[in-house]
C-alpha positions in Angstrom: -9.5 23.5 11.2 -6.3 23.8 8.7 -4.0 23.6 11.0 -0.3 23.3 9.9 1.1 19.6 11.1 4.5 18.5 12.4 5.9 16.1 9.4 7.1 12.4 10.1 9.6 11.0 8.4 8.9 8.3 6.3 10.4 5.7 8.3 7.6 5.8 11.1 5.3 4.7 8.6 7.0 1.3 8.0 5.0 -1.7 9.2 6.1 -5.2 8.3 3.4 -8.1 8.4 4.1 -11.7 8.2 1.8 -15.0 7.7 2.3 -18.3 7.0 0.0 -19.2 4.1 -2.2 -22.2 4.7 -4.5 -24.7 2.7 -7.5 -22.6 3.3 -5.7 -19.6 1.5 -5.8 -21.9 -1.9 -7.3 -21.2 -5.1 -8.3 -23.9 -8.2 -4.6 -24.2 -8.6 -3.1 -25.0 -5.5 -1.8 -21.9 -5.3 -2.6 -19.0 -2.8 -5.3 -17.0 -4.2 -5.0 -13.5 -5.6 -7.2 -11.9 -3.4 -6.2 -13.5 -0.2 -2.3 -11.5 -1.0 -4.4 -8.4 -1.7 -6.4 -8.7 1.7 -3.1 -9.1 3.3 -1.6 -6.3 1.1 -5.1 -3.3 2.3 -4.2 -5.2 5.6 -0.6 -3.8 6.3 -1.1 -0.9 4.2 -4.1 0.4 6.2 -1.5 0.0 9.5 1.1 2.2 7.4 -1.7 4.9 6.7 -2.7 5.1 9.9 0.5 4.8 11.8 1.8 8.1 10.2 -2.0 10.0 10.5 -1.8 8.6 13.6 -5.7 7.1 13.8 -7.6 5.6 11.0 -7.4 5.4 7.2 -9.6 4.2 4.9 -8.5 2.4 1.9 -9.6 4.8 -1.4 -8.2 3.2 -4.0 -5.1 0.2 -5.5 -3.7 2.1 -7.9 -1.5 -0.9 -8.8 -0.8 -5.0 -7.6 1.4 -6.9 -9.7 2.0 -10.5 -8.7 5.5 -11.8 -9.7 5.3 -14.8 -8.7 3.3 -17.5 -7.0 2.8 -17.9 -3.4 2.4 -21.5 -2.3 0.5 -22.9 1.2 3.7 -23.2 3.8 5.5 -20.1 2.3 6.1 -17.7 5.2 4.9 -14.1 3.6 6.3 -10.8 4.2 4.5 -8.1 3.8 6.3 -4.6 3.9 4.8 -1.2 3.9 5.3 2.7 4.1 4.0 5.9 3.2 5.2 7.6 0.3 3.3 10.4 -0.6 0.9 12.5 1.5 -1.6 15.1 0.4 -4.0 17.1 2.0 -5.8 14.1 3.5 -4.8 11.1 1.5 -1.9 9.2 1.3 0.1 7.0 -0.9 1.7 3.7 0.7 4.4 1.5 -0.8 4.0 -2.4 -0.2 6.1 -5.3 -1.2 4.9 -8.8 -0.8 8.3 -11.3 -0.2 7.9 -15.3 0.5 10.2 -17.4 2.1 10.1 -21.0 0.4 8.5 -23.5 3.5 10.7 -26.4 1.6 13.9 -24.2 0.4 16.1 -24.0 3.2 18.8 -20.3 3.6 17.6 -19.0 0.8 16.6 -15.1 0.6 12.8 -14.2 0.8 11.6 -14.1 -2.9 9.9 -11.2 -4.3 6.1 -12.4 -4.6 3.9 -8.8 -5.6 4.4 -4.5 -5.1 1.4 -2.7 -5.0 0.5 0.9 -4.3 -2.7 2.0 -2.6 -4.2 5.0 -1.7 -5.6 5.9 1.5 -7.8 8.6 3.1 -7.5 9.8 6.8 -10.8 10.2 8.5 -12.2 11.5 11.6 -15.1 10.2 13.9 -17.5 11.1 11.6 -16.0 9.3 8.7 -14.6 12.9 7.3 -11.0 13.5 6.0 -8.8 14.5 8.1 -5.7 16.3 7.7 -2.5 14.3 8.0 1.2 14.8 8.3 3.6 15.7 5.5 5.9 12.9 5.0 9.7 14.1 5.5 12.0 12.9 3.6 15.1 11.7 5.2 17.0 9.7 2.1 17.3 9.7 -2.1 15.1 6.4 -1.9 13.0 8.4 0.2 12.3 11.1 -2.9 12.7 8.1 -5.2 9.4 7.2 -4.3 7.8 10.6 -3.1 8.3 11.7 -7.0 7.4 8.6 -8.3 4.2 8.6 -6.1 2.9 11.9 -7.4 3.6 10.5 -10.9 1.1 8.1 -10.4 -0.9 10.6 -8.6 -1.1 12.7 -11.1 -1.9 9.7 -14.1 -5.0 8.4 -11.5 -6.0 12.3 -11.4 -5.8 12.9 -15.2 -7.7 9.4 -15.9 -10.3 10.4 -14.6 -10.8 13.6 -15.6 -10.8 11.9 -19.5 -13.1 9.2 -18.0 -15.4 12.2 -17.0 -15.0 14.1 -20.5 -15.4 11.2 -22.4 -18.9 10.6 -20.4 -20.1 13.8 -20.8 -19.8 13.7 -24.6 -22.1 10.7 -25.0 
């Protein structure tokens, strides 16, 4: 079934989750483990992908995750996600994490990580299903969409280069 779906504004997919980091989240250095933050990123991105696609969406790739600042026990971490680009069944979701330090009163949330993930919408049998296109409503939406296309092109070019290199062996 290849019907044309009605587009959805990027703002429709926006999701915010917040979590206080606890002692069970720390690594050997006393800061929050990167894996804990990666799961938080995946959770919020999955919610944005599901919201945009109107159903189940699964993580297909993590294009990039950059940790900018350490997160500490007691920090209130906010995760912001939105769908930046859609293909036929796939979506790129951008995520930003910001931390409110528990011991710093009145300071703005500190950016602590950014990430880009690719999700695929699936039906109940686990097969890819079509997603609505994104509707860009402002210049930021257009910029994010263009940047997502660059990341997609790089991802596909890297995959093709690896396949060529393997074929030469």
